[in-house]
C-alpha positions in Angstrom: 211.7 104.6 150.0 209.7 106.8 152.1 207.8 103.9 154.2 206.8 100.2 153.6 203.2 100.3 153.0 200.6 97.4 152.3 201.3 96.1 149.0 198.9 97.2 146.3 200.1 94.3 143.9 199.1 91.4 146.6 195.6 92.1 147.0 192.4 90.1 146.7 193.2 89.0 143.2 196.5 87.6 144.4 194.9 85.9 147.5 192.4 84.2 144.9 195.1 82.6 142.8 197.0 81.5 145.8 193.9 79.9 147.2 193.1 78.2 144.0 196.7 76.8 144.0 196.4 75.5 147.5 192.9 73.8 146.7 194.4 72.5 143.5 195.3 69.0 142.6 198.8 69.8 141.9 201.3 68.1 143.9 203.3 70.0 146.3 206.2 69.0 144.4 205.0 70.4 141.1 204.2 73.8 142.9 207.7 73.9 144.4 209.2 73.2 140.7 206.8 76.1 139.4 208.0 78.1 142.0 211.8 77.7 141.7 211.3 78.5 138.0 209.5 81.8 138.5 212.4 82.8 141.3 214.8 82.4 138.4 213.1 85.0 136.3 213.5 87.6 139.1 217.2 86.8 139.7 218.1 87.8 136.3 216.6 91.1 136.3 218.4 93.4 138.8 216.0 96.4 138.7 213.3 94.2 140.4 215.5 92.0 142.2 217.5 94.5 144.4 215.9 96.0 147.4 217.9 99.0 148.8 217.1 101.1 151.6 218.7 104.8 151.4 222.1 103.4 150.3 222.8 102.0 153.6 221.9 98.4 153.1 220.6 96.0 150.4 219.4 92.4 149.7 218.5 90.4 146.7 215.1 89.4 146.6 215.2 86.2 144.8 217.4 84.9 147.9 214.7 85.8 150.0 212.2 83.9 148.2 214.2 80.8 147.6 215.3 80.7 151.4 211.7 80.9 152.4 210.9 78.1 150.1 214.1 75.9 151.0 213.0 76.2 154.8 209.4 76.0 154.8 209.2 72.4 155.5 211.5 72.5 158.5 209.6 75.7 159.9 206.0 74.4 159.6 206.0 70.9 157.8 204.4 70.0 154.5 201.7 72.7 154.9 204.0 75.3 155.1 205.8 74.1 152.0 202.8 74.1 150.0 201.8 77.5 151.5 205.2 79.0 150.4 205.3 77.3 147.0 201.7 78.2 146.0 202.3 81.8 147.2 205.5 82.3 145.1 203.6 80.4 142.0 200.7 82.8 142.2 203.1 85.6 141.3 203.5 84.0 137.9 200.3 82.0 137.2 196.6 82.8 137.3 193.7 80.4 138.8 193.7 78.4 135.5 197.8 78.1 135.7 198.3 80.6 132.6 201.3 82.9 132.7 200.3 86.4 134.1 203.3 88.3 131.9 206.8 88.9 132.9 206.4 92.4 134.2 203.4 91.5 136.5 205.5 88.4 137.8 208.4 90.6 138.6 206.4 93.0 140.4 204.6 90.5 142.3 207.7 88.6 143.1 209.3 91.8 144.3 206.2 92.8 146.4 206.0 89.3 148.0 209.6 89.2 149.2 209.6 92.7 150.5 206.6 91.8 152.4 208.1 88.5 153.9 211.0 91.0 155.0 209.2 93.9 156.4 206.2 92.2 158.0 207.4 89.0 159.1 211.1 88.3 159.1 211.8 91.8 160.9 209.8 90.8 163.7 212.1 88.0 164.4 215.2 90.0 164.0 213.9 93.1 165.6 216.1 94.3 168.5 214.9 93.0 172.0 214.4 95.2 175.2 217.7 95.6 177.2 217.6 95.0 180.8 220.3 96.9 182.5 222.0 97.0 185.7 221.2 95.1 188.8 218.2 93.5 187.1 220.6 91.9 184.5 223.0 90.9 187.0 220.6 89.4 189.6 217.9 87.9 187.5 217.3 85.1 189.6 216.1 87.5 192.3 214.8 90.4 190.3 213.4 88.8 187.2 209.8 87.8 186.6 208.1 84.7 188.0 208.5 83.0 184.8 212.2 83.9 184.5 213.1 83.0 188.1 211.2 79.5 187.4 213.3 78.8 184.4 216.7 79.6 186.1 215.8 77.1 188.7 214.7 74.5 186.3 218.0 74.6 184.3 219.9 74.8 187.6 221.1 78.3 186.3 223.2 76.8 183.9 224.0 77.4 180.5 223.5 74.2 178.6 225.6 74.9 175.7 229.0 75.7 177.4 228.3 74.4 181.0 228.6 77.8 182.8 226.8 77.6 186.1 225.7 79.9 188.7 224.0 83.2 188.9 227.6 84.8 188.7 230.4 83.1 187.5 234.1 84.1 186.8 236.1 82.3 184.2 240.0 82.9 183.8 241.2 82.7 180.2 244.8 82.3 179.1 246.0 82.3 182.6 245.2 86.1 183.3 242.0 87.2 181.6 239.2 87.3 184.1 235.6 87.3 182.7 232.6 87.4 184.5 229.2 85.9 183.2 225.8 86.5 184.2 222.9 83.9 183.5 219.7 85.2 182.0 216.1 83.4 181.1 216.0 84.2 177.4 213.3 83.7 175.1 213.3 81.1 172.3 210.7 83.0 170.0 211.2 86.6 170.6 208.4 88.6 172.4 208.4 91.1 169.5 206.4 88.6 167.1 203.7 89.3 169.8 203.6 92.7 168.0 202.9 91.5 164.3 200.5 93.8 162.8 196.7 92.1 163.0 195.3 93.9 160.1 193.7 91.9 157.2 194.2 88.7 159.1 192.6 86.6 156.5 195.0 87.7 153.8 197.3 85.1 152.4 200.4 87.5 153.1 199.1 89.1 156.5 201.6 88.8 159.5 198.9 86.8 161.3 198.5 84.3 158.5 202.2 84.0 157.8 202.5 82.8 161.6 199.9 80.3 161.1 200.7 79.1 157.4 204.5 79.1 157.6 205.4 78.5 161.2 202.5 76.1 161.6 201.2 77.6 164.7 197.3 76.9 165.4 194.8 79.6 165.8 194.5 78.7 169.5 198.1 79.8 170.0 198.0 82.8 167.9 195.1 84.1 169.8 196.9 84.1 172.9 200.3 84.6 171.5 201.8 86.8 174.1 200.8 84.4 176.8 202.6 81.8 175.0 205.7 83.7 174.4 205.9 84.2 178.2 205.5 80.7 179.2 208.5 78.9 180.6 208.3 76.6 177.6 209.6 79.5 175.4 212.5 80.2 177.7 216.3 78.9 177.9 219.1 79.9 180.0 222.1 81.3 178.7 224.9 83.7 179.5 225.0 87.1 177.9 227.4 86.1 175.1 225.2 83.1 173.9 221.9 85.2 174.5 223.3 87.8 172.3 224.0 85.5 169.4 220.8 83.6 170.0 218.6 86.4 169.6 220.2 87.5 166.6 219.9 83.9 165.2 223.6 83.2 164.8 222.8 79.8 166.3 220.1 77.5 167.2 219.2 74.0 168.6 218.1 71.3 166.3 216.1 68.6 167.9 217.5 64.7 167.9 215.4 61.6 168.1 216.0 61.5 171.8 213.0 63.3 173.8 214.4 67.1 174.9 217.5 66.6 173.3 219.0 68.8 171.0 222.3 69.5 168.9 223.7 72.8 168.2 223.8 74.4 164.6 225.6 77.6 164.1 224.5 79.7 161.1 227.2 82.4 161.3 230.7 81.1 162.0 231.9 84.4 162.8 230.2 84.3 166.3 230.5 80.5 167.1 233.4 81.6 169.7 230.3 83.1 171.8 229.0 79.7 172.3 232.0 77.9 174.1 234.9 79.0 175.8 236.9 75.9 175.1 235.3 73.4 173.0 235.9 73.7 169.5 233.5 70.8 168.2 230.4 72.2 169.8 228.2 70.9 166.7 228.7 67.1 168.1 227.5 68.1 171.6 224.1 66.9 172.7 222.1 69.1 175.1 219.4 67.6 177.1 216.8 69.6 179.2 215.7 68.5 182.4 213.6 70.2 185.3 216.5 70.2 187.8 214.2 72.5 190.1 211.6 69.7 190.5 208.9 72.3 190.6 207.1 70.7 187.4 208.1 73.7 185.1 207.6 73.2 181.4 210.7 72.3 179.6 211.6 74.1 176.3 209.0 73.4 173.6 210.5 71.6 170.5 208.2 73.7 168.2 209.8 76.9 169.2 213.3 75.8 168.6 212.3 74.1 165.2 210.6 77.7 164.2 213.9 79.5 165.7 216.3 77.3 163.5 214.0 77.6 160.5 214.0 81.3 160.8 217.8 81.2 161.2 218.2 79.3 158.0 216.2 81.7 156.1 217.7 85.0 157.3 221.2 83.8 157.0 220.7 82.1 153.4 219.1 84.9 152.1 221.4 87.6 153.4 218.3 89.3 155.2 220.5 88.8 158.7 223.2 91.2 157.2 220.5 93.4 155.4 218.7 94.0 158.8 221.8 94.2 161.0 223.3 96.8 158.7 220.1 99.0 159.0 219.8 98.3 163.1 223.5 99.3 163.4 222.7 102.8 161.8 219.9 103.3 164.2 220.0 105.7 167.1 219.8 103.1 169.8 223.4 101.9 168.5 225.0 105.3 168.0 223.2 107.9 170.3 223.3 108.6 173.9 219.6 109.7 173.7 218.1 107.2 171.4 214.6 106.9 169.8 212.4 104.1 171.4 213.3 100.5 170.1 211.6 99.9 166.5 208.3 98.2 166.6 207.9 98.2 162.9 210.2 98.4 159.7 208.9 102.0 159.1 210.3 102.7 162.6 213.7 101.6 161.4 213.3 103.9 158.1 212.3 106.7 160.1 215.5 106.3 162.5 217.9 105.7 159.8 216.7 108.8 157.8 217.2 111.1 160.9 220.7 109.6 161.4 221.6 110.3 157.9 220.2 113.9 158.1 222.5 114.2 161.3 225.4 113.0 159.3 225.1 115.2 156.4 224.5 118.1 159.0 227.8 117.3 160.8 229.7 116.8 157.4 228.6 120.1 156.0 229.6 121.9 159.4 233.0 120.3 159.3 233.5 121.6 155.8 232.6 125.2 156.9 234.9 124.9 159.6 
């Protein structure tokens, strides 16, 4: 696969079918039922269902569609569920609810799932810029104005494991010293501010997906980068928790109490990063307060809601592992002089292809020797 281009299958005619379903008198429950039935047709045809990248990583696309449907209501509410179910149903039905044919249905389902991976979910999972050296270790002094505000708001304390202080040393098992630094961490990653803005009116454009699936209003989308850098999109964490949070291995689920949340672990392999001592972290209630008394906004529950829903999507679908396997093949993981961080899925493909060419070259050189 050379690149990921704008789909030729999901064009104006597809948009028309989706809009007809969205505006139809069909109940959302009926659309969800139709979507689940259509997804099952993809699951049974491996040729269409498997999305493989250069033999490095693959994912089953029916799982992507199913996970997007399963977590839609949690992400953006009833409108998001109607959007996702209508979009999937339009792969198999025309505006008059007639079947469009099995081959056309499978092609559309495949293209829809790939588009959701490469033009939407990727931007949540894309690697974040790494701040090195003194800037990481002294964020309270060298961070941005917003980062300093957030650290003071949270009393320079990780609410998940209770570690406190700009720099703190913990002794484990009596002799192992670990030093932790506190960072102001984005809830929604700044990379979603780089979502492509072309064809904003298309049903499956990245811009429209943020609106329709995440439930973000146009007012927020028009100034998305400002919202992403607002204190309400930050939480204080130490590096271990930060790394797992940014990779969507865990999230926070809102409780009935204001500004209170419970922890949800999506990847059990990384739950040890959340707590040094407490094995029952899922029962812990985390409450945010403005400890700095500077009238700094607390974390926005909308951002945690979206973060948790996307975490559910990428883990239930296999997209988390699919993207992680690709990213670990990229130069910024394996080279001393890496390429810039990828800003699109095509950047990953280009980087991975270069790494595979290098591997082939060195393998051939070893055989010659």
